[in-house]
PLY file of the C-alpha trace (Angstrom):
ply
format ascii 1.0
element vertex 492
property float x
property float y
property float z
element edge 491
property int vertex1
property int vertex2
end_header
-0.02 -0.21 -0.15
1.39 3.50 -0.74
2.44 5.38 2.55
0.24 8.46 2.89
2.52 11.35 3.33
1.16 13.99 6.07
0.91 17.49 4.66
0.59 19.26 8.25
3.43 20.64 9.92
4.43 18.87 13.43
2.09 19.88 16.29
3.56 20.48 19.82
3.38 17.61 21.83
2.27 16.89 25.24
4.24 18.11 27.90
5.72 15.95 30.34
5.76 16.34 34.54
7.69 15.10 36.84
5.21 13.31 39.38
6.05 12.36 42.97
6.88 8.89 42.47
9.57 9.47 39.93
7.34 8.59 37.24
6.88 10.69 34.08
3.16 11.76 33.66
1.44 13.41 30.53
-1.01 16.59 30.24
-1.88 16.11 26.67
-4.27 19.41 27.06
-5.19 21.41 30.40
-7.71 20.16 32.91
-11.02 20.52 32.28
-14.54 19.87 33.96
-17.21 18.92 31.42
-20.05 18.09 33.60
-21.20 19.47 35.50
-21.09 22.57 33.49
-21.70 26.30 34.68
-24.46 28.44 32.73
-26.95 25.52 32.50
-30.64 25.55 34.20
-32.99 23.15 35.59
-33.51 21.23 32.25
-29.90 19.79 33.10
-29.93 16.60 35.66
-27.36 18.57 37.74
-29.67 21.19 38.35
-32.73 19.59 39.81
-33.68 17.23 42.52
-36.53 15.72 44.33
-37.55 16.22 48.03
-36.15 13.15 49.88
-35.10 11.04 46.98
-31.30 10.54 46.74
-29.53 12.93 44.63
-26.35 11.36 42.58
-24.35 12.42 40.19
-21.02 11.68 38.39
-18.65 14.80 37.87
-16.56 14.24 34.79
-13.09 15.84 34.03
-10.85 15.49 31.31
-6.98 16.51 30.46
-4.53 17.89 32.93
-2.25 15.20 34.77
-4.79 11.79 35.78
-5.55 10.93 38.71
-7.47 13.68 40.10
-8.74 14.26 43.58
-12.38 15.72 44.09
-13.78 18.13 46.42
-16.95 19.96 47.72
-15.80 23.53 48.96
-19.37 24.76 49.33
-22.29 22.17 49.69
-25.59 21.73 51.26
-25.76 19.72 54.85
-25.21 16.06 54.07
-23.73 16.10 50.58
-20.66 14.16 49.90
-18.26 13.39 47.18
-15.84 10.71 46.51
-12.42 12.30 46.44
-11.27 9.62 44.24
-14.36 9.21 41.60
-16.24 12.06 41.83
-19.42 10.78 42.35
-21.98 12.97 44.41
-24.39 11.64 46.73
-27.01 13.78 48.75
-29.48 11.04 50.57
-32.24 13.30 51.44
-32.63 16.66 49.49
-34.82 19.24 51.27
-36.91 21.60 49.31
-35.67 24.66 48.20
-32.35 25.99 46.11
-28.86 25.63 46.81
-25.33 26.21 45.59
-22.80 23.54 45.24
-18.92 24.51 44.73
-17.02 21.61 43.21
-13.08 21.66 43.35
-10.81 19.37 40.88
-7.21 18.77 41.55
-4.81 17.33 39.27
-1.48 14.95 39.95
0.41 18.05 39.04
-1.72 20.61 41.28
-3.56 22.14 38.46
-7.11 23.13 39.60
-10.52 23.63 37.90
-13.75 24.64 39.80
-17.41 24.56 38.66
-20.08 26.36 40.76
-23.87 25.43 39.73
-27.64 25.90 41.97
-29.57 22.80 42.53
-33.45 23.22 42.89
-35.16 21.10 44.99
-38.54 20.45 43.92
-41.65 18.41 43.16
-42.50 20.31 40.23
-41.49 18.96 37.04
-41.22 15.07 37.52
-43.19 12.08 36.07
-43.04 8.87 37.88
-43.49 5.01 35.93
-44.20 1.88 37.62
-45.09 -1.49 35.80
-46.93 -2.70 38.99
-49.02 0.57 39.14
-52.50 0.37 38.26
-53.93 1.59 35.00
-54.99 5.26 34.98
-52.14 6.67 36.51
-51.27 10.55 36.22
-47.55 10.43 36.63
-47.21 11.50 39.80
-44.99 9.88 42.89
-48.91 8.65 44.28
-50.09 7.69 41.05
-47.46 6.74 38.38
-47.69 5.74 34.93
-47.44 2.35 33.98
-46.16 2.19 30.60
-43.26 4.62 28.66
-45.91 5.33 26.32
-47.47 7.15 28.50
-44.55 9.38 29.12
-43.69 10.02 25.29
-47.91 10.84 24.33
-49.04 8.93 21.95
-48.08 6.12 18.95
-49.48 8.39 16.22
-47.30 11.05 14.39
-48.89 13.73 16.92
-47.21 11.95 19.57
-43.89 13.46 18.58
-45.38 17.20 18.51
-47.01 17.09 21.77
-45.23 19.07 24.45
-47.14 17.71 27.50
-44.28 16.55 29.31
-41.97 18.81 28.06
-38.58 19.21 30.20
-39.97 16.65 32.88
-37.45 14.58 34.65
-38.55 10.63 34.71
-38.22 8.28 37.73
-38.63 4.63 36.44
-39.32 1.83 39.11
-38.86 -1.68 38.93
-40.14 -3.60 35.94
-39.49 -4.36 32.13
-40.65 -1.50 29.68
-41.15 -1.28 25.70
-39.73 2.02 24.20
-43.01 3.05 22.54
-43.79 6.32 20.67
-43.91 7.49 16.94
-41.97 5.04 14.75
-42.18 6.64 11.29
-39.83 4.00 9.68
-40.50 0.78 11.56
-38.43 1.18 14.92
-36.84 4.50 15.29
-39.07 6.22 18.03
-38.38 9.82 17.11
-37.36 11.39 20.18
-37.05 15.77 20.29
-36.82 18.59 23.12
-40.79 18.07 23.28
-40.23 14.80 25.27
-38.61 13.99 28.65
-34.72 13.58 28.05
-33.89 12.80 31.58
-34.43 9.08 32.79
-33.86 7.84 36.29
-33.73 4.45 37.87
-35.61 5.03 41.26
-33.51 4.66 44.07
-32.82 1.28 45.18
-34.17 -0.38 41.59
-32.69 -1.10 38.21
-35.67 -1.24 35.81
-35.29 -2.98 32.32
-35.37 -1.14 28.84
-36.69 -3.51 26.33
-35.42 -2.45 22.56
-37.09 -5.32 21.09
-38.09 -3.75 17.39
-37.46 -0.56 18.62
-34.89 2.72 19.76
-34.37 5.73 20.90
-33.69 8.09 17.80
-33.32 11.86 18.07
-32.85 13.21 14.73
-32.66 16.95 15.90
-30.38 18.22 19.07
-31.12 16.65 22.38
-28.91 18.79 24.81
-29.15 17.16 28.16
-29.84 13.74 27.52
-29.34 11.58 30.72
-29.95 7.94 31.47
-29.01 6.35 34.85
-29.08 2.83 36.15
-31.07 1.06 33.58
-30.42 -2.81 32.18
-30.97 -2.25 28.44
-31.50 -4.88 26.05
-32.02 -7.24 24.03
-31.63 -4.46 20.98
-32.92 -5.73 17.86
-33.71 -2.56 15.77
-29.86 -2.10 14.93
-29.31 0.50 17.32
-29.85 1.34 21.07
-29.72 5.54 21.50
-29.11 7.42 18.47
-28.31 11.03 19.45
-27.29 13.61 16.38
-23.59 14.43 17.26
-24.97 18.45 17.61
-26.50 17.57 20.98
-24.59 18.70 24.32
-23.99 17.82 27.90
-25.28 14.14 27.35
-24.92 11.44 30.22
-25.07 7.42 30.60
-24.51 6.44 33.65
-24.48 3.05 35.50
-26.60 1.27 32.48
-25.91 -2.03 31.50
-26.18 -2.68 27.54
-26.97 -6.43 26.66
-27.76 -8.84 23.82
-27.22 -6.54 20.65
-28.88 -8.96 18.09
-26.64 -9.69 14.60
-27.84 -7.96 11.71
-26.49 -7.39 7.98
-24.61 -4.14 6.38
-22.79 -1.25 7.63
-25.30 1.31 9.22
-23.55 2.06 11.83
-25.70 -0.18 14.17
-24.49 0.86 17.48
-26.03 0.72 21.42
-24.83 4.44 21.59
-24.21 6.67 18.39
-23.54 10.17 18.30
-24.84 10.39 14.49
-23.72 13.41 12.10
-25.49 16.64 12.35
-23.52 19.27 14.04
-20.77 19.67 17.07
-22.03 18.61 19.95
-19.82 19.10 23.27
-19.37 17.29 26.87
-20.66 13.77 26.95
-20.01 11.49 29.39
-20.55 7.58 29.39
-19.49 6.19 33.15
-19.54 3.07 34.51
-21.51 1.48 31.85
-21.34 -2.27 31.00
-21.19 -3.53 27.20
-21.84 -7.15 26.52
-22.84 -9.62 23.88
-22.81 -7.31 21.26
-23.33 -8.77 17.72
-22.24 -6.98 14.41
-22.29 -3.68 16.38
-20.48 -1.03 18.21
-20.60 -0.29 21.77
-19.80 3.25 21.25
-19.59 5.29 17.98
-19.51 8.83 17.47
-19.49 12.02 14.75
-18.76 15.34 15.55
-18.35 15.13 19.57
-15.94 17.15 21.03
-15.01 16.81 24.82
-16.29 13.12 25.31
-15.39 11.04 28.34
-15.57 7.00 28.33
-14.39 6.11 31.86
-14.62 3.05 34.17
-16.58 1.05 31.89
-16.09 -2.69 30.50
-16.58 -4.40 26.83
-16.87 -7.93 27.00
-18.05 -10.49 24.80
-18.42 -8.69 21.34
-18.13 -10.04 18.05
-19.24 -10.10 14.56
-21.00 -12.78 12.98
-21.78 -10.93 10.04
-19.15 -8.82 8.76
-16.35 -6.47 10.08
-18.46 -3.86 11.65
-18.29 -4.52 14.91
-16.15 -2.84 17.76
-16.22 -1.72 21.08
-15.55 2.31 21.27
-15.14 4.01 17.90
-14.62 8.09 17.46
-15.18 7.63 13.71
-15.67 10.93 12.04
-14.86 14.55 13.36
-14.43 13.42 17.06
-12.15 15.65 19.13
-10.62 15.21 22.89
-12.17 12.04 23.76
-10.98 10.54 26.67
-11.05 6.97 26.74
-9.32 6.14 30.36
-10.16 3.38 33.36
-11.91 1.20 30.89
-11.68 -2.98 30.85
-11.80 -4.62 27.15
-12.03 -8.44 27.34
-12.91 -11.28 24.89
-13.89 -9.19 22.31
-13.32 -11.07 18.72
-12.96 -7.46 17.21
-11.29 -4.40 16.68
-11.40 -2.76 20.25
-10.35 0.86 20.53
-10.44 2.13 17.19
-9.23 5.77 16.26
-10.28 6.41 12.73
-9.52 9.84 12.10
-12.00 10.81 9.26
-13.41 14.01 8.62
-16.58 15.31 6.90
-17.21 18.87 6.04
-20.30 19.23 7.55
-18.41 19.73 10.86
-16.05 22.23 12.05
-14.00 19.87 14.73
-10.86 18.63 13.28
-10.22 15.03 14.44
-7.96 14.27 17.03
-6.42 14.91 20.41
-7.62 11.71 21.39
-6.69 10.36 25.00
-6.26 6.52 25.90
-4.81 6.16 29.11
-5.38 3.38 31.99
-7.11 1.05 30.24
-6.70 -2.81 30.44
-7.13 -3.77 26.21
-7.22 -7.40 25.56
-8.01 -8.60 22.04
-10.32 -11.31 21.96
-9.49 -14.36 19.24
-10.00 -14.26 15.64
-8.25 -12.52 12.49
-10.17 -9.39 12.87
-9.48 -8.77 16.68
-6.89 -6.08 17.15
-6.39 -4.35 20.59
-5.90 -0.89 19.16
-6.45 0.23 15.27
-5.24 3.83 14.31
-5.58 5.92 11.44
-7.33 3.41 9.14
-9.08 6.41 7.28
-6.04 7.53 5.53
-7.19 10.89 5.59
-4.74 14.02 6.67
-4.06 14.25 10.26
-4.22 17.80 11.74
-4.05 16.76 15.46
-2.26 14.04 17.41
-3.34 11.74 19.97
-1.99 10.30 22.90
-1.86 6.57 24.07
-0.17 5.91 27.30
-0.14 4.18 30.76
-2.35 1.11 29.23
-1.83 -2.59 29.44
-2.43 -3.77 25.84
-2.73 -7.63 25.26
-2.79 -8.46 21.41
-2.14 -6.82 18.18
-2.35 -2.92 17.33
-2.61 -1.78 13.59
-1.52 1.68 12.44
-2.66 2.40 9.14
-1.08 4.62 6.47
2.55 4.97 7.88
4.82 6.90 6.53
8.45 7.57 8.18
7.79 11.42 8.98
4.47 10.58 10.44
4.17 13.25 13.43
1.09 12.35 14.65
1.06 9.74 17.43
2.44 9.94 21.17
2.26 6.38 22.48
4.00 6.09 25.78
4.58 3.95 29.26
2.22 1.08 27.71
2.78 -2.36 28.85
2.24 -4.43 25.42
1.77 -7.92 26.04
1.64 -10.67 22.53
3.88 -12.98 20.89
5.57 -11.04 18.16
5.35 -12.28 14.24
7.79 -11.81 11.50
7.29 -8.68 9.22
6.92 -8.76 5.45
7.16 -5.99 3.20
3.31 -5.21 2.62
1.72 -5.76 5.94
4.49 -5.84 8.38
3.86 -7.03 11.68
6.44 -7.23 14.65
6.01 -7.67 18.72
2.27 -7.85 17.61
2.26 -4.04 16.30
1.00 -3.75 12.75
1.98 -1.20 10.48
0.50 -0.87 6.66
3.16 1.00 4.96
6.57 0.08 3.68
8.90 -2.26 5.15
11.45 0.87 6.45
8.57 0.99 9.31
10.23 -1.64 11.19
13.97 -1.57 12.39
16.63 -4.49 12.63
15.94 -4.90 16.28
11.78 -5.35 15.53
10.45 -2.19 17.37
8.04 -0.13 15.46
9.28 3.41 14.61
7.69 5.50 17.45
9.96 7.35 20.09
8.69 6.38 23.88
10.61 10.14 24.76
9.22 12.34 22.49
6.10 10.76 21.30
6.85 11.08 17.48
7.55 7.93 15.04
11.37 8.16 14.70
13.81 5.61 13.52
15.37 4.71 16.65
12.93 1.62 17.86
12.49 2.83 21.26
8.58 2.03 21.91
7.73 -1.45 22.02
9.43 -3.15 24.81
7.39 -3.59 28.01
7.73 -0.91 30.54
7.33 -2.90 34.09
4.69 -1.01 36.46
3.65 1.92 33.81
0.45 -0.10 32.59
-3.26 0.56 33.66
-3.95 0.59 37.14
-7.99 0.06 37.15
-8.73 1.35 40.57
-6.27 3.49 41.97
-4.43 5.22 39.25
-1.16 6.56 39.86
0.90 8.45 37.82
0 1
1 2
2 3
3 4
4 5
5 6
6 7
7 8
8 9
9 10
10 11
11 12
12 13
13 14
14 15
15 16
16 17
17 18
18 19
19 20
20 21
21 22
22 23
23 24
24 25
25 26
26 27
27 28
28 29
29 30
30 31
31 32
32 33
33 34
34 35
35 36
36 37
37 38
38 39
39 40
40 41
41 42
42 43
43 44
44 45
45 46
46 47
47 48
48 49
49 50
50 51
51 52
52 53
53 54
54 55
55 56
56 57
57 58
58 59
59 60
60 61
61 62
62 63
63 64
64 65
65 66
66 67
67 68
68 69
69 70
70 71
71 72
72 73
73 74
74 75
75 76
76 77
77 78
78 79
79 80
80 81
81 82
82 83
83 84
84 85
85 86
86 87
87 88
88 89
89 90
90 91
91 92
92 93
93 94
94 95
95 96
96 97
97 98
98 99
99 100
100 101
101 102
102 103
103 104
104 105
105 106
106 107
107 108
108 109
109 110
110 111
111 112
112 113
113 114
114 115
115 116
116 117
117 118
118 119
119 120
120 121
121 122
122 123
123 124
124 125
125 126
126 127
127 128
128 129
129 130
130 131
131 132
132 133
133 134
134 135
135 136
136 137
137 138
138 139
139 140
140 141
141 142
142 143
143 144
144 145
145 146
146 147
147 148
148 149
149 150
150 151
151 152
152 153
153 154
154 155
155 156
156 157
157 158
158 159
159 160
160 161
161 162
162 163
163 164
164 165
165 166
166 167
167 168
168 169
169 170
170 171
171 172
172 173
173 174
174 175
175 176
176 177
177 178
178 179
179 180
180 181
181 182
182 183
183 184
184 185
185 186
186 187
187 188
188 189
189 190
190 191
191 192
192 193
193 194
194 195
195 196
196 197
197 198
198 199
199 200
200 201
201 202
202 203
203 204
204 205
205 206
206 207
207 208
208 209
209 210
210 211
211 212
212 213
213 214
214 215
215 216
216 217
217 218
218 219
219 220
220 221
221 222
222 223
223 224
224 225
225 226
226 227
227 228
228 229
229 230
230 231
231 232
232 233
233 234
234 235
235 236
236 237
237 238
238 239
239 240
240 241
241 242
242 243
243 244
244 245
245 246
246 247
247 248
248 249
249 250
250 251
251 252
252 253
253 254
254 255
255 256
256 257
257 258
258 259
259 260
260 261
261 262
262 263
263 264
264 265
265 266
266 267
267 268
268 269
269 270
270 271
271 272
272 273
273 274
274 275
275 276
276 277
277 278
278 279
279 280
280 281
281 282
282 283
283 284
284 285
285 286
286 287
287 288
288 289
289 290
290 291
291 292
292 293
293 294
294 295
295 296
296 297
297 298
298 299
299 300
300 301
301 302
302 303
303 304
304 305
305 306
306 307
307 308
308 309
309 310
310 311
311 312
312 313
313 314
314 315
315 316
316 317
317 318
318 319
319 320
320 321
321 322
322 323
323 324
324 325
325 326
326 327
327 328
328 329
329 330
330 331
331 332
332 333
333 334
334 335
335 336
336 337
337 338
338 339
339 340
340 341
341 342
342 343
343 344
344 345
345 346
346 347
347 348
348 349
349 350
350 351
351 352
352 353
353 354
354 355
355 356
356 357
357 358
358 359
359 360
360 361
361 362
362 363
363 364
364 365
365 366
366 367
367 368
368 369
369 370
370 371
371 372
372 373
373 374
374 375
375 376
376 377
377 378
378 379
379 380
380 381
381 382
382 383
383 384
384 385
385 386
386 387
387 388
388 389
389 390
390 391
391 392
392 393
393 394
394 395
395 396
396 397
397 398
398 399
399 400
400 401
401 402
402 403
403 404
404 405
405 406
406 407
407 408
408 409
409 410
410 411
411 412
412 413
413 414
414 415
415 416
416 417
417 418
418 419
419 420
420 421
421 422
422 423
423 424
424 425
425 426
426 427
427 428
428 429
429 430
430 431
431 432
432 433
433 434
434 435
435 436
436 437
437 438
438 439
439 440
440 441
441 442
442 443
443 444
444 445
445 446
446 447
447 448
448 449
449 450
450 451
451 452
452 453
453 454
454 455
455 456
456 457
457 458
458 459
459 460
460 461
461 462
462 463
463 464
464 465
465 466
466 467
467 468
468 469
469 470
470 471
471 472
472 473
473 474
474 475
475 476
476 477
477 478
478 479
479 480
480 481
481 482
482 483
483 484
484 485
485 486
486 487
487 488
488 489
489 490
490 491
C-alpha cells in the first residue's frame, strides 16, 4: 500500500511532568471539568433534585495529569463526594434552592472549579411503575404504567406533544418497552418536546426492552441523561441514536446487553452520536457493554470532549461482517478521553481511532487520549487491541496513548517515515511477535500498513517513547514494568 504522506507541520506534543513517585506523567491538554457545566438551568440533571429522593451524579473531568482529587468546597448539609471518582451523593435533599462549588485537582496540582445551583422541587417530575394500576397520572402517588404514557402517543402527533416537556422521569423496577411514534418501523422519534432525563428510582434497576425499537433523536437533544438501567435486548440495529449536535449528554451506571446480529454497515450501535453538528461534553461512565453482535458499543461523529470511563466491554463479535467494535470515534471527533476501561474477549477491533473528516463539521479529528485501560484483544483474525488511522485522511491533531496494558495486536494504518501524529508512551505490551513482511509488517504484535522501513532491525516500531513521535530509533515497543493500567488506583 502506498504510504500516506502527511501534509501538515508537526504539532507541539504533550508536556511532561515529574510526579512525586518519580514517574513521568503526561498532560495532553489542560484540565477541564466537562460535567457539571456552569451556565445551564433546571433542564439539566445536575441542576434539579426531588425532595427526599437521593440526588447522585458523576463529575466528569478531562485533561491535566490523571488521577484527580475531587472536593466540595461549598455544599448543603449531607452532601458528600467520593474524592477518587467524583461521584456526588445527597441522600435526602430538602425542598428549596442551594449552590454547590466543586473543585478538581490533578496530579500536577492544577485546579479547576465549577459552581452551579440545584433546585429541589416536586414540580416537573414524572413517575413510572410497571406494577402500578391503569389510569395513573404520572405523579409519585399515581404513577404511569408504561413509557408510552411518558412519550404521549404512537401516532405522529405524539412527536409534537409538549405535555411532558422538560419533565424528569423516575422509573421503578420492571420491564418497559420503548413506545412512541415510529415512522420507519423502529426509530422512536425523540425531540426536546419529550422528556430527556431518565433515572432509575433509588434502589431499583428497571429494564428497557428495545425489541424492535430504538430512541432516535433526529434533532439536537441537549441534556439527555440515562442512569441506572438495564438495556436489552436490542434488535432494531440501535439502542440510542442521538445527533452529534447534542451537548451535555450522560449515560451512567447502565448495562447494555444482547445486541442482535444484523447485516450491512449502518453504524449499528448501542450508543451513537450521529452526524449533524458539533456537540460537546458527553460522559459515558460506569457502564457495561456485553454480547454485542455486529455493532458498536459507542460510535461517534462530530462530538468534542467526550469521556468514556470506568466501563467494561466484553464478548463482542461480528458473525456477519467486520463492522463491530467497542469504542469508535469515527468522524470529526475531538478530545475523546477513553480512560480506566476494561476490554476483554472481544473478537473484533477494540479501540478504533479512525481519523476521518466530514465537511459538515468544523471539528478537526484528534487529541484523543487513551490511558489507564486494560485492552485485551479476543481471538480471531479481525481482533485488534488498538487500530489507528484506518481512514487514511490527513491528520491535523495528535493523539495520546499511554499507561495502558495492551494484550494483542495493534494496527497503525497509512504509516510514513515522517508521521508526526501519535504519542505512544509508558504502555505495557503483551503478545507473541510475528515476522514482518514488506506489505503488512507485524512485529511484537504491532502491525503497520506501509513500507518495510517502518520496522527497524531490532524489531521495534518507529515510535519514540521519549518524544512521542515516530522516529527511526526503535525505542517504543518493549514492555515498561509498572507503567501499565491501574484500574482502581491510577497513580502517575
